[in-house]
FIKE-785753 format. One record per residue (C-alpha): chain; x, y, z. Coordinates in steps of 0.1 Angstrom, whole numbers, m for minus. Layout:
vexmi, X, Y, Z
A, X, Y, Z
...
This chain:
vexmi, X, Y, Z
A, 1514, 1641, 1309
A, 1529, 1617, 1332
A, 1540, 1580, 1328
A, 1547, 1553, 1354
A, 1556, 1527, 1331
A, 1575, 1506, 1358
A, 1549, 1503, 1383
A, 1529, 1469, 1384
A, 1494, 1489, 1382
A, 1479, 1453, 1391
A, 1447, 1452, 1410
A, 1428, 1420, 1414
A, 1391, 1416, 1402
A, 1380, 1414, 1438
A, 1395, 1449, 1446
A, 1378, 1467, 1415
A, 1344, 1450, 1424
A, 1348, 1462, 1459
A, 1353, 1498, 1447
A, 1323, 1496, 1424
A, 1303, 1482, 1452
A, 1311, 1512, 1473
A, 1291, 1533, 1448
A, 1255, 1537, 1457
A, 1239, 1510, 1436
A, 1205, 1522, 1439
A, 1213, 1554, 1420
A, 1203, 1553, 1383
A, 1224, 1583, 1373
A, 1260, 1593, 1376
A, 1270, 1617, 1406
A, 1269, 1652, 1402
A, 1303, 1656, 1415
A, 1318, 1637, 1385
A, 1294, 1649, 1360
A, 1288, 1686, 1371
A, 1296, 1696, 1334
A, 1265, 1675, 1322
A, 1232, 1693, 1312
A, 1211, 1663, 1325
A, 1214, 1631, 1346
A, 1224, 1601, 1326
A, 1206, 1568, 1333
A, 1228, 1535, 1335
A, 1223, 1500, 1341
A, 1218, 1487, 1375
A, 1246, 1461, 1370
A, 1281, 1471, 1369
A, 1305, 1469, 1338
A, 1321, 1435, 1331
A, 1355, 1432, 1348
A, 1380, 1410, 1328
A, 1408, 1388, 1341
A, 1441, 1402, 1347
A, 1476, 1382, 1339
A, 1507, 1399, 1349
A, 1528, 1407, 1317
A, 1558, 1430, 1315
A, 1578, 1439, 1286
A, 1610, 1460, 1286
A, 1622, 1479, 1256
A, 1652, 1504, 1254
A, 1654, 1504, 1291
A, 1619, 1510, 1297
A, 1594, 1485, 1315
A, 1558, 1485, 1306
A, 1529, 1466, 1324
A, 1502, 1449, 1302
A, 1480, 1428, 1322
A, 1455, 1427, 1293
A, 1480, 1413, 1268
A, 1461, 1378, 1269
A, 1432, 1392, 1249
A, 1453, 1391, 1218
A, 1446, 1354, 1220
A, 1412, 1356, 1203
A, 1406, 1319, 1209
A, 1406, 1323, 1246
A, 1374, 1313, 1260
A, 1376, 1339, 1285
A, 1380, 1368, 1259
A, 1348, 1356, 1240
A, 1331, 1355, 1273
A, 1344, 1390, 1281
A, 1331, 1404, 1248
A, 1298, 1390, 1251
A, 1294, 1404, 1286
A, 1305, 1438, 1272
A, 1279, 1436, 1244
A, 1252, 1426, 1272
A, 1262, 1458, 1291
A, 1263, 1480, 1262
A, 1227, 1467, 1253
A, 1215, 1475, 1287
A, 1232, 1509, 1286
A, 1212, 1516, 1254
A, 1182, 1501, 1261
A, 1163, 1535, 1268
A, 1171, 1550, 1232
A, 1155, 1523, 1213
A, 1128, 1548, 1200
A, 1153, 1572, 1194
A, 1172, 1549, 1173
A, 1144, 1539, 1153
A, 1135, 1574, 1146
A, 1171, 1582, 1132
A, 1171, 1550, 1111
A, 1139, 1558, 1094
A, 1152, 1593, 1090
A, 1185, 1585, 1075
A, 1171, 1557, 1054
A, 1142, 1579, 1037
A, 1167, 1608, 1030
A, 1193, 1585, 1014
A, 1169, 1578, 985
A, 1179, 1590, 949
A, 1161, 1607, 924
A, 1164, 1609, 885
A, 1175, 1584, 859
A, 1167, 1549, 853
A, 1197, 1525, 865
A, 1202, 1488, 858
A, 1214, 1470, 891
A, 1240, 1445, 880
A, 1253, 1439, 918
A, 1230, 1444, 949
A, 1250, 1449, 979
A, 1220, 1447, 1002
A, 1209, 1415, 985
A, 1244, 1399, 991
A, 1244, 1412, 1026
A, 1210, 1391, 1031
A, 1227, 1361, 1017
A, 1258, 1361, 1039
A, 1245, 1378, 1069
A, 1274, 1403, 1063
A, 1294, 1413, 1033
A, 1318, 1439, 1021
A, 1323, 1443, 985
A, 1358, 1448, 976
A, 1364, 1456, 938
A, 1341, 1453, 907
A, 1354, 1453, 870
A, 1329, 1449, 840
A, 1345, 1430, 810
A, 1352, 1452, 778
A, 1323, 1434, 759
A, 1300, 1439, 791
A, 1293, 1403, 793
A, 1309, 1396, 826
A, 1311, 1413, 860
A, 1341, 1401, 881
A, 1339, 1413, 917
A, 1353, 1403, 952
A, 1333, 1397, 982
A, 1343, 1394, 1020
A, 1317, 1374, 1035
A, 1331, 1372, 1070
A, 1349, 1405, 1078
A, 1385, 1393, 1077
A, 1391, 1409, 1044
A, 1397, 1376, 1028
A, 1379, 1384, 995
A, 1363, 1358, 971
A, 1365, 1363, 936
A, 1330, 1359, 920
A, 1321, 1361, 882
A, 1287, 1371, 871
A, 1274, 1366, 835
A, 1256, 1398, 830
A, 1236, 1382, 800
A, 1220, 1354, 822
A, 1223, 1370, 855
A, 1238, 1341, 869
A, 1273, 1333, 887
A, 1298, 1315, 862
A, 1300, 1279, 875
A, 1338, 1279, 884
A, 1363, 1277, 911
A, 1361, 1307, 934
A, 1395, 1322, 941
A, 1401, 1332, 975
A, 1422, 1360, 990
A, 1418, 1382, 957
A, 1427, 1420, 960
A, 1426, 1435, 925
A, 1413, 1426, 890
A, 1420, 1436, 855
A, 1403, 1425, 820
A, 1420, 1421, 788
A, 1404, 1433, 757
A, 1390, 1399, 747
A, 1366, 1400, 774
A, 1372, 1364, 787
A, 1409, 1367, 800
A, 1409, 1379, 835
A, 1440, 1389, 858
A, 1438, 1389, 897
A, 1461, 1391, 923
A, 1462, 1367, 955
A, 1473, 1376, 990
A, 1494, 1356, 1015
A, 1481, 1346, 1049
A, 1485, 1383, 1063
A, 1467, 1400, 1033
A, 1500, 1411, 1018
A, 1499, 1405, 980
A, 1533, 1393, 976
A, 1536, 1355, 977
A, 1536, 1328, 951
A, 1508, 1330, 927
A, 1507, 1365, 933
A, 1495, 1379, 897
A, 1472, 1352, 879
A, 1458, 1351, 845
A, 1426, 1329, 839
A, 1400, 1323, 813
A, 1367, 1329, 828
A, 1350, 1304, 806
A, 1373, 1277, 818
A, 1371, 1257, 850
A, 1401, 1276, 865
A, 1424, 1245, 868
A, 1447, 1262, 841
A, 1452, 1294, 858
A, 1487, 1306, 853
A, 1509, 1327, 877
A, 1528, 1356, 859
A, 1542, 1376, 885
A, 1555, 1373, 919
A, 1565, 1401, 945
A, 1590, 1385, 971
A, 1595, 1417, 993
A, 1571, 1417, 1021
A, 1572, 1454, 1023
A, 1555, 1459, 989
A, 1517, 1454, 980
A, 1507, 1446, 945
A, 1478, 1460, 924
A, 1468, 1456, 888
A, 1449, 1475, 865
A, 1445, 1484, 828
A, 1453, 1516, 809
A, 1419, 1535, 797
A, 1424, 1522, 763
A, 1428, 1485, 774
A, 1459, 1479, 755
A, 1480, 1475, 785
A, 1476, 1457, 818
A, 1499, 1470, 846
A, 1512, 1455, 877
A, 1519, 1481, 903
A, 1540, 1470, 934
A, 1540, 1497, 958
A, 1553, 1503, 992
A, 1541, 1535, 1007
A, 1573, 1554, 996
A, 1582, 1537, 962
A, 1566, 1518, 935
A, 1577, 1497, 907
A, 1554, 1491, 879
A, 1555, 1463, 853
A, 1538, 1463, 819
A, 1521, 1433, 804
A, 1525, 1439, 766
A, 1494, 1425, 749
A, 1500, 1420, 711
A, 1471, 1427, 688
A, 1464, 1389, 685
A, 1462, 1387, 723
A, 1439, 1416, 726
A, 1414, 1406, 701
A, 1420, 1367, 701
A, 1416, 1345, 731
A, 1446, 1322, 737
A, 1441, 1301, 769
A, 1474, 1285, 768
A, 1496, 1317, 761
A, 1475, 1347, 772
A, 1506, 1370, 776
A, 1535, 1382, 757
A, 1555, 1388, 786
A, 1561, 1418, 810
A, 1587, 1444, 811
A, 1595, 1468, 839
A, 1595, 1504, 835
A, 1625, 1514, 859
A, 1642, 1501, 889
A, 1628, 1510, 924
A, 1643, 1540, 939
A, 1633, 1549, 975
A, 1606, 1576, 975
A, 1600, 1576, 939
A, 1565, 1566, 923
A, 1552, 1563, 889
A, 1517, 1561, 874
A, 1511, 1558, 838
A, 1485, 1560, 810
A, 1488, 1551, 771
A, 1478, 1571, 742
A, 1486, 1567, 707
A, 1520, 1549, 711
A, 1532, 1569, 742
A, 1531, 1563, 779
A, 1520, 1595, 799
A, 1537, 1591, 833
A, 1530, 1610, 864
A, 1561, 1608, 886
A, 1580, 1626, 914
A, 1613, 1614, 903
A, 1642, 1641, 901
A, 1637, 1659, 869
A, 1667, 1656, 843
A, 1674, 1694, 850
A, 1674, 1697, 886
A, 1668, 1734, 884
A, 1636, 1730, 867
A, 1619, 1709, 894
A, 1626, 1714, 931
A, 1590, 1703, 941
A, 1580, 1671, 961
A, 1549, 1663, 940
A, 1542, 1647, 905
A, 1549, 1662, 870
A, 1541, 1648, 838
A, 1564, 1629, 815
A, 1561, 1606, 785
A, 1578, 1582, 764
A, 1575, 1561, 734
A, 1560, 1524, 743
A, 1593, 1510, 730
A, 1614, 1532, 752
A, 1597, 1526, 785
A, 1628, 1512, 802
A, 1650, 1542, 789
A, 1663, 1565, 817
A, 1654, 1595, 795
A, 1618, 1602, 797
A, 1605, 1634, 780
A, 1593, 1662, 805
A, 1557, 1674, 793
A, 1553, 1700, 819
A, 1560, 1710, 856
A, 1528, 1723, 878
A, 1529, 1757, 891
A, 1542, 1761, 926
A, 1508, 1763, 943
A, 1494, 1736, 923
A, 1495, 1698, 932
A, 1489, 1670, 905
A, 1470, 1642, 923
A, 1458, 1619, 896
A, 1452, 1617, 858
A, 1427, 1601, 836
A, 1435, 1595, 800
A, 1410, 1595, 769
A, 1414, 1596, 731
A, 1409, 1632, 727
A, 1421, 1647, 762
A, 1437, 1640, 795
A, 1419, 1650, 829
A, 1442, 1661, 857
A, 1431, 1661, 893
A, 1446, 1692, 911
A, 1447, 1708, 942
A, 1455, 1745, 943
A, 1461, 1761, 977
A, 1439, 1733, 995
A, 1410, 1732, 971
A, 1404, 1705, 945
A, 1398, 1713, 909
A, 1399, 1693, 876
A, 1412, 1705, 842
A, 1413, 1689, 808
A, 1441, 1692, 782
A, 1437, 1683, 744
A, 1457, 1653, 731
A, 1482, 1647, 716
A, 1503, 1669, 735
A, 1538, 1682, 729
A, 1567, 1675, 752
A, 1587, 1701, 769
A, 1560, 1726, 773
A, 1573, 1732, 806
A, 1543, 1751, 820
A, 1508, 1734, 821
A, 1491, 1769, 812
A, 1509, 1768, 779
A, 1486, 1736, 769
A, 1454, 1757, 772
A, 1438, 1736, 799
A, 1400, 1739, 805
A, 1393, 1740, 842
A, 1360, 1724, 852
A, 1336, 1749, 868
A, 1329, 1738, 904
A, 1310, 1753, 933
A, 1325, 1780, 952
A, 1315, 1764, 984
A, 1341, 1739, 999
A, 1336, 1706, 981
A, 1349, 1673, 973
A, 1353, 1663, 935
A, 1353, 1627, 926
A, 1354, 1607, 892
A, 1321, 1593, 881
A, 1315, 1563, 854
A, 1342, 1573, 829
A, 1349, 1538, 811
A, 1348, 1548, 777
A, 1380, 1559, 762
A, 1363, 1575, 732
A, 1339, 1597, 751
A, 1342, 1635, 749
A, 1323, 1639, 780
A, 1339, 1635, 815
A, 1314, 1626, 844
A, 1320, 1638, 880
A, 1303, 1636, 912
A, 1304, 1667, 931
A, 1298, 1667, 969
A, 1300, 1689, 998
A, 1285, 1690, 1036
A, 1259, 1712, 1022
A, 1257, 1699, 985
A, 1239, 1666, 979
A, 1260, 1644, 957
A, 1256, 1658, 923
A, 1265, 1642, 888
A, 1278, 1666, 864
A, 1286, 1660, 826
A, 1317, 1681, 816
A, 1318, 1682, 776
A, 1354, 1689, 770
A, 1349, 1694, 734
A, 1326, 1722, 739
A, 1339, 1733, 771
A, 1302, 1731, 787
A, 1287, 1711, 814
A, 1252, 1699, 824
A, 1238, 1688, 857
A, 1227, 1652, 853
A, 1213, 1641, 885
A, 1212, 1650, 922
A, 1207, 1629, 953
A, 1172, 1632, 969
A, 1172, 1655, 1000
A, 1157, 1685, 1015
A, 1186, 1707, 1007
A, 1173, 1715, 972
A, 1154, 1747, 977
A, 1173, 1779, 970
A, 1156, 1812, 958
A, 1187, 1834, 960
A, 1198, 1835, 924
A, 1226, 1861, 933
A, 1249, 1831, 946
A, 1272, 1819, 918
A, 1271, 1781, 915
A, 1309, 1782, 907
A, 1339, 1800, 918
A, 1352, 1831, 901
A, 1386, 1815, 892
A, 1370, 1784, 876
A, 1339, 1801, 856
A, 1336, 1797, 819
A, 1324, 1822, 793
A, 1289, 1820, 787
A, 1279, 1797, 813
A, 1255, 1810, 840
A, 1242, 1778, 855
A, 1227, 1780, 891
A, 1228, 1752, 915
A, 1203, 1746, 941
A, 1220, 1751, 975
A, 1197, 1755, 1006
A, 1199, 1783, 1030
A, 1189, 1758, 1057
A, 1226, 1748, 1065
A, 1258, 1768, 1070
A, 1292, 1754, 1059
A, 1322, 1774, 1071
A, 1359, 1769, 1064
A, 1383, 1783, 1091
A, 1419, 1782, 1097
A, 1429, 1771, 1132
A, 1464, 1783, 1146
A, 1479, 1751, 1161
A, 1505, 1748, 1188
A, 1533, 1756, 1165
A, 1515, 1785, 1146
A, 1505, 1763, 1115
A, 1473, 1769, 1102
A, 1449, 1739, 1101
A, 1418, 1737, 1079
A, 1385, 1732, 1101
A, 1352, 1728, 1080
A, 1322, 1736, 1104
A, 1286, 1725, 1095
A, 1255, 1735, 1113
A, 1218, 1744, 1108
A, 1212, 1781, 1104
A, 1178, 1775, 1123
A, 1186, 1753, 1150
A, 1220, 1763, 1161
A, 1223, 1784, 1191
A, 1258, 1801, 1197
A, 1277, 1788, 1226
A, 1249, 1765, 1235
A, 1248, 1740, 1209
A, 1263, 1705, 1213
A, 1290, 1693, 1187
A, 1312, 1665, 1172
A, 1346, 1671, 1160
A, 1356, 1645, 1135
A, 1395, 1638, 1123
A, 1418, 1611, 1108
A, 1452, 1625, 1100
A, 1471, 1594, 1087
A, 1483, 1578, 1056
A, 1480, 1611, 1036
A, 1443, 1603, 1034
A, 1418, 1633, 1030
A, 1389, 1635, 1054
A, 1357, 1626, 1038
A, 1336, 1658, 1040
A, 1312, 1648, 1013
A, 1274, 1652, 1015
A, 1258, 1626, 1040
A, 1223, 1624, 1047
A, 1228, 1608, 1079
A, 1240, 1642, 1095
A, 1207, 1660, 1086
A, 1192, 1644, 1119
A, 1216, 1658, 1141
A, 1221, 1692, 1123
A, 1183, 1697, 1127
A, 1185, 1690, 1165
A, 1211, 1719, 1167
A, 1243, 1700, 1166
A, 1275, 1712, 1151
A, 1295, 1688, 1130
A, 1331, 1699, 1124
A, 1360, 1684, 1105
A, 1396, 1689, 1114
A, 1421, 1684, 1085
A, 1450, 1678, 1108
A, 1485, 1670, 1096
A, 1492, 1635, 1087
A, 1462, 1635, 1064
A, 1455, 1647, 1029
A, 1464, 1684, 1023
A, 1474, 1711, 997
A, 1507, 1691, 992
A, 1527, 1664, 1003
A, 1546, 1679, 1031
A, 1510, 1681, 1049
A, 1514, 1642, 1053
A, 1549, 1640, 1062
A, 1545, 1667, 1089
A, 1522, 1644, 1109
A, 1539, 1611, 1107
A, 1568, 1592, 1125
A, 1582, 1615, 1150
A, 1558, 1645, 1141
A, 1529, 1625, 1148
A, 1523, 1647, 1178
A, 1516, 1674, 1153
A, 1483, 1656, 1142
A, 1471, 1653, 1179
A, 1478, 1689, 1189
A, 1461, 1701, 1156
A, 1430, 1681, 1167
A, 1431, 1694, 1204
A, 1434, 1730, 1190
A, 1405, 1726, 1167
A, 1383, 1715, 1194
A, 1393, 1746, 1216
A, 1385, 1767, 1187
A, 1351, 1754, 1183
A, 1346, 1761, 1220
A, 1365, 1796, 1221
A, 1344, 1808, 1192
A, 1313, 1798, 1207
A, 1304, 1773, 1179
A, 1296, 1746, 1207
A, 1289, 1748, 1244
A, 1320, 1745, 1264
A, 1310, 1711, 1281
A, 1291, 1698, 1250
A, 1316, 1687, 1226
A, 1322, 1651, 1215
A, 1350, 1636, 1192
A, 1348, 1607, 1168
A, 1378, 1589, 1155
A, 1379, 1558, 1131
A, 1409, 1533, 1129
A, 1440, 1551, 1127
A, 1419, 1581, 1133
A, 1410, 1571, 1168
A, 1446, 1582, 1178
A, 1433, 1618, 1177
A, 1406, 1617, 1203
A, 1420, 1589, 1225
A, 1455, 1608, 1228
A, 1437, 1641, 1234
A, 1414, 1627, 1260
A, 1446, 1614, 1279
A, 1462, 1650, 1275
A, 1431, 1669, 1284
A, 1402, 1647, 1300
A, 1379, 1674, 1304
A, 1381, 1686, 1268
A, 1355, 1664, 1254
A, 1323, 1653, 1272
A, 1317, 1621, 1249
A, 1338, 1601, 1222
A, 1331, 1574, 1199
A, 1362, 1552, 1188
A, 1354, 1530, 1158
A, 1377, 1499, 1154
A, 1404, 1520, 1172
A, 1441, 1518, 1166
A, 1448, 1529, 1202
A, 1475, 1500, 1212
A, 1498, 1517, 1191
A, 1531, 1508, 1207
A, 1523, 1470, 1211
A, 1509, 1466, 1177
A, 1540, 1480, 1159
A, 1562, 1460, 1179
A, 1546, 1429, 1165
A, 1560, 1421, 1131
A, 1536, 1392, 1128
A, 1506, 1414, 1123
A, 1493, 1419, 1088
A, 1502, 1457, 1085
A, 1530, 1462, 1110
A, 1559, 1464, 1085
A, 1540, 1488, 1062
A, 1530, 1511, 1092
A, 1565, 1514, 1102
A, 1568, 1538, 1075
A, 1539, 1558, 1087
A, 1544, 1558, 1125
A, 1579, 1547, 1132
A, 1596, 1512, 1142
A, 1598, 1508, 1180
A, 1629, 1487, 1174
A, 1645, 1521, 1169
A, 1651, 1540, 1203
A, 1642, 1575, 1188
A, 1610, 1561, 1172
A, 1601, 1540, 1204
A, 1600, 1572, 1225
A, 1582, 1592, 1201
A, 1555, 1565, 1199
A, 1555, 1561, 1235
A, 1549, 1598, 1243
A, 1513, 1596, 1226
A, 1503, 1558, 1223
A, 1468, 1560, 1238
A, 1467, 1527, 1258
A, 1502, 1534, 1273
A, 1491, 1570, 1285
A, 1459, 1565, 1303
A, 1458, 1586, 1334
A, 1449, 1573, 1367
A, 1420, 1584, 1389
A, 1408, 1610, 1365
A, 1373, 1615, 1350
A, 1372, 1605, 1314
A, 1343, 1612, 1289
A, 1318, 1588, 1282
A, 1330, 1565, 1253
A, 1313, 1543, 1228
A, 1340, 1519, 1216
A, 1332, 1496, 1186
A, 1354, 1466, 1175
A, 1348, 1437, 1149
A, 1359, 1403, 1157
A, 1372, 1395, 1124
A, 1389, 1427, 1119
A, 1423, 1420, 1101
A, 1436, 1455, 1102
A, 1432, 1468, 1137
A, 1429, 1437, 1162
A, 1396, 1434, 1179
A, 1418, 1430, 1214
A, 1426, 1468, 1210
A, 1395, 1483, 1217
A, 1390, 1455, 1245
A, 1421, 1464, 1262
A, 1416, 1500, 1261
A, 1382, 1498, 1277
A, 1394, 1473, 1303
A, 1423, 1496, 1311
A, 1400, 1527, 1312
A, 1377, 1511, 1336
A, 1407, 1501, 1360
A, 1426, 1532, 1358
A, 1402, 1561, 1356
A, 1372, 1573, 1379
A, 1352, 1541, 1384
A, 1319, 1562, 1384
A, 1326, 1580, 1351
A, 1338, 1547, 1335
A, 1303, 1534, 1338
A, 1294, 1556, 1307
A, 1322, 1538, 1286
A, 1307, 1509, 1266
A, 1324, 1483, 1241
A, 1302, 1470, 1212
A, 1317, 1441, 1193
A, 1306, 1428, 1162
A, 1311, 1393, 1164
A, 1306, 1385, 1126
A, 1320, 1419, 1111
A, 1350, 1432, 1098
A, 1371, 1466, 1096
A, 1344, 1485, 1077
A, 1314, 1474, 1096
A, 1281, 1458, 1085
A, 1274, 1455, 1048
A, 1242, 1471, 1031
A, 1228, 1505, 1032
A, 1204, 1496, 1058
A, 1229, 1481, 1082
A, 1250, 1513, 1079
A, 1220, 1535, 1088
A, 1214, 1513, 1120
A, 1250, 1516, 1129
A, 1251, 1556, 1124
A, 1217, 1557, 1142
A, 1234, 1538, 1174
A, 1264, 1563, 1174
A, 1242, 1592, 1173
A, 1217, 1580, 1200
A, 1247, 1573, 1222
A, 1258, 1608, 1218
A, 1223, 1622, 1222
A, 1220, 1603, 1255
A, 1253, 1610, 1271
A, 1254, 1646, 1261
A, 1219, 1651, 1278
A, 1201, 1665, 1246
A, 1170, 1641, 1248
A, 1151, 1674, 1248
A, 1160, 1680, 1214
A, 1145, 1648, 1199
């Protein structure tokens, strides 16, 4: 990879138009010279892509000068920028005009296959209905009051993630006629059912300003709302929740590496008697902040049970980086001496917990596979080993799957509800009876993958089976899900999940899609998605690369893909792509890549390093102007993202970020893949200008013929998470898939 940061790289619009006009305008397909790897010709609009203006701008950092003639796009009020986005939308519409029938077919398939079967449900909040009201909507958080009389929820009607608090009276079905609070992030109810806590963000969507945590009575007009907590450190975000038994409201002030949890003590009179003037008895701090230390607590019978990664009292007992379980009496919460309950085994990572009256549920990861177990309460302290508490491991499918909690709001319940899912298992609701140590399938999402006559395949893995249980789960033989380990550039094994149709897939001939994320320690979502069926049935392979920087078996997996080690994430993605090709899962020239938000760094950087590796790419609300964004402390997430990617003000961090920042490493006069880049005008997380600048520079720098296959589609009313409502999401997915089918030359598989 080469850099030429000091050269002006400035060409006038007339020069670009001249180059474009030199291409045979009568041709409706790309030249065979540039696209010899294509399996079919690709029709394109007769008009050329838009050419934005360029304004010279140079920035020097640590002795390196970079040219950025598209920096002006950061001013979203600029009339020229709005005009440019509209022209790009028109070009994208013309480019995709011949896929209208295909998109309609995909929408119909995805919509119908997404229906559910089974038990009756009462709809208390209809997302699609709200979307129709506002034109766009993103629902943030929903909380039902303990007496089930009210639903408090937040909605973003514009896409800028400024959430409005709304309260619905579930008895009448109407909104409570009171002042709506703006900029609300999280909610928590008191036990009386009318006292509500909520957090309010500042102008940068960081919940730390004055009026941070507010308490209100939902039956009042809102004028008596009281501020009870303020976070003044801009590097921390605040969240509120309640313990499962409802006796405590917790304020969680977190950066990405440390936390400070404050507890609102609610006296018995406060829990059961509404007092609008003095709703709280004050708050106490658990412990002072310690860099890198996090604490998450629950309450049971006078004890706080705390998951923490704090150094243990006896250092020799705990050398790991993950969480272990401690406890203390309520009155001793500020004590420095918490009792250790147990440490997990070396190959087990505790990820979360859920407390009930008779048991504790732990979310675990063992050697990269998710699992859950329950432990009876009360528990003795200083047990040291989890196995000594006789945990019951919930039976789960042997097939790689995701395990997510269902609706488990009742503290007194002896049944724990879980949603199991995998690329080949439709979302399935399972009830685990922890008292009887048995389970039952409650409901499965409707789909075609529900026919399996081979009863020899066990539903659960051998390690998690329970005596006397022989339940068979319906898994179809129509689709194959394989988990492979890919050796990356440094020999580290990277998990790769590969999904394809047993009937439609053809070795070394099928087209494929590689998906990755690799940031913030977030696990890549590989749960069941009906939208994929239409592509699988067309013979496509869909693969998921769990690269470093994302979620993994232990916390080191995240760290090994952050900061100066970010290149590990990108190399993991590249080696996963090469694996799919070398092993014959996909055709050598028929592989596409998809990245979302920070995950767009993977395919974008990979294209800069290996432009011919992918034939197509989809970058959704892409974080690609990494170096410039991280250098601007005025943007909402910059200070927090310094912990993830590094701080360009530090020279070593600057050079590390510069080495992969996609926008800064676009190669000149090289054929790049076809690209669909989507942005949202009101996106508060990734600026709309990032995708626009990327496309403009791709068109300027790379092969002009190839760049006609690059389209920019901007949602002028939406935000970071796209359109609201199930139907709108289906339309968006259909558009993405239709783009890939078109540019990959696979219309014959319709």
